[in-house]
N, C-alpha and C positions, 0 to 999 in steps of 0.2 A: 368746741375747742379742739384743735388738732391734736393736742397732747392726749386728750381722752380717747380719741379715735385710735391713735397710735398704741396706747396702752391696751385697749381692747384687742387690737390686732395682735400685739405681742403675746397676750395671754391666750389667744387662740392657737398659738404655735404655728400659724400659717407661714411664718418666716423660715421655718425649718423645712428641709426637703422631706417628702413623705416617709422615707425609711428612718427618719430621726424624730418623728412626732410622737411616737409612743415611747414611754420610759423604758419598757422592757426591751424594745427593739434597739434603743440607744445602748443599753447595757451589752447586748449581743454584738453590736458594731464595735464598741470600744474594747470588749474582750478580744474580738477578732484582730483589731489593730494591734493590740498588745501582744497577742500570740504570734502574728505573722511578722511584725516588725522587730528587728533585732535592737531593742532599746538598750541593751548592754553595750552595743557598739556606738552609741551616741552619749558622750559624756554628759551633756545637758539633760538628756531624757532618762538616764539610767535610774534616777530616783523617783520617777513619775510612774505610779501604778495606773491601771486602767480606770479606776474610780476617780482619781484626781484629774486625769485627763478628760474624762467625760464631764465632770462638774465644771471644769474650767472652760472647755470648748463650748458646751451647750449653754450653761447658765451664765457665763460671763462673756466670752468672746463673741459668739454668734448673736446673743441678745444685744450686746453693745453695738455691733455692726448693724443689726436690723433696726435698732432705734434711730440710726443715722441713714437708713434707706438702702442698706446693702444686704443681700441674701446669698446664700449658698445654693447653687443650682447645678444640675447635670450639664456637662459640657456638650456642645453640639458638633464638635469636630468629628469628622468621619474617619476615626482611627479605631483599631480593635481594643477597646477598653475591657478590663476585667469586669465581671458581673458581681456587684456587691452582694446580692442575695446568695450567690453560689459560694463566695468566700466565707460568708457568715455561716452558712450551712456546713461547709467542710470543716471549719474551725470548731463549730459546735459538736460535730460528730467526733472529731479528734479528742476534744475535751471529755466527751462522754465515754469514749473507749478507754481513756486513761483513768477514769474514776473507778474505785472499787465498788462492788455491789453493796447495797445497804445491808446492815447486819442481819435483818430479817430474811434477806435473800441469799445470804452466804450459806454454802453447804456446811453442814455441821458434821463433826466426826466425834464419835464416842471415844472415851478414854479406853474402852475395852477393845476397840478395833485395832 
């Protein structure tokens, strides 16, 4: 039955581009999108956080489209695109630099100093 083959294929996540097949990689991509894109400048997107965006795009939209034979793929146009992995890494580094040290790593000062 074709539906069973399609379901197996969907569950394999092969309909997603490689950078989106791993849940943790998805999180990094959607955090990056939210960090780089000025969502406050878009009235309709202002109330959408990265978690909601990730769930809707991955679990609903791309799955729905894949069920109907459409997949997201890298464009083959010969133009200078940005590198997804570089944007994700840069955004991750910026988030990491903005975070305070864990309490165990914080320098301590004595009340007597």
